[in-house]
C-alpha positions in Angstrom: 34.8 84.5 93.1 36.2 83.4 96.5 35.6 79.8 97.3 33.4 79.4 100.4 33.3 75.7 100.8 36.3 73.7 101.7 35.1 70.1 102.3 32.2 67.9 103.1 31.9 67.1 106.9 29.2 64.4 106.6 26.5 63.0 104.3 23.2 62.0 105.6 20.8 59.2 104.4 17.2 58.9 105.7 16.1 55.7 107.2 12.7 54.7 108.8 12.3 54.8 112.5 13.4 51.7 114.3 15.8 50.8 111.4 19.0 51.1 113.4 19.7 47.4 113.8 19.3 46.8 109.9 21.3 49.8 109.2 24.2 48.5 111.5 24.1 45.1 109.8 24.2 46.7 106.3 26.5 49.7 106.8 28.7 48.2 109.6 28.4 44.4 108.6 28.3 44.3 104.9 30.3 47.5 104.1 32.6 47.3 107.1 32.1 51.0 108.3 32.8 51.6 112.0 30.0 53.0 114.0 30.8 56.3 116.0 28.6 57.3 119.0 26.2 60.2 118.4 26.4 63.1 120.9 23.8 62.5 123.7 21.5 65.3 122.7 21.3 64.0 119.2 21.2 60.3 120.0 17.5 60.9 121.5 16.5 61.3 117.8 17.6 57.9 116.8 19.6 56.9 113.7 23.3 56.0 113.9 26.6 57.4 112.5 29.5 55.7 110.7 33.0 56.9 110.2 34.1 56.9 106.5 37.8 56.2 105.5 40.3 58.9 106.2 40.7 61.4 103.4 37.0 61.1 102.4 34.1 63.3 103.7 34.2 62.3 107.3 31.1 60.7 108.4 27.9 58.9 107.1 24.9 59.9 109.2 21.8 57.7 109.0 18.8 59.8 110.3 15.3 58.8 111.1 12.6 60.4 108.8 9.1 59.9 110.0 7.8 60.3 106.6 10.6 58.1 105.1 10.7 57.5 101.3 13.7 55.6 99.9 16.0 57.7 97.7 16.0 55.7 94.6 17.7 58.3 92.4 19.6 60.7 94.6 22.6 58.7 96.1 26.0 58.6 97.6 28.9 57.2 95.5 31.7 55.3 97.3 35.0 54.0 95.7 35.3 50.3 96.5 38.6 48.2 96.3 36.8 45.0 95.6 33.7 45.8 93.8 33.0 42.3 92.5 33.4 40.9 96.1 31.1 43.6 97.4 28.4 42.8 94.8 28.6 39.1 95.6 28.3 39.7 99.3 25.4 42.0 98.9 23.6 39.6 96.6 24.1 36.6 99.0 22.5 38.8 101.8 19.4 39.5 99.6 20.2 43.1 98.5 19.3 44.3 95.1 22.5 44.8 93.1 22.7 46.4 89.6 26.1 46.3 87.7 27.0 48.6 84.8 30.2 49.9 83.2 30.2 53.4 81.8 33.0 55.7 80.5 35.6 53.0 81.6 34.4 52.8 85.2 32.8 49.7 86.8 29.8 50.8 88.8 27.6 48.7 91.2 24.3 50.1 92.6 23.2 48.4 95.9 20.0 49.1 97.7 20.3 49.4 101.3 17.7 47.5 103.5 15.5 50.4 103.2 15.5 50.9 99.4 18.0 53.7 99.3 20.3 53.6 96.3 24.1 53.6 96.8 26.8 53.6 94.1 30.0 51.9 94.4 32.7 52.5 91.9 35.7 50.2 91.2 39.1 51.6 91.4 40.5 52.2 87.8 43.2 49.9 86.8 
């Protein structure tokens, strides 16, 4: 069978209307992602976009969902260079953090300001 998919262009996470400033503080401030402007015709919809590190999937889109419900099981997983520092920073800012180790990989789950579950995996030694 011929492979029809070559890469992921972006991943979208739903946020409630009016949540852009909280999203910027979390995704830009805590996680250090750089915000990128949305095209004018899409900016009218609200939300915000962030660039992901080169060599990953491209962008993280935060889109407004009028019937927003946090994703507590479905999630995006990120590779993090300093997982302990990230967990400490998130806790100090009042975010829910759950740490676990499975199959030799350290994992931290952090809820964004809207209750969406995000996974951060430590680099293997």
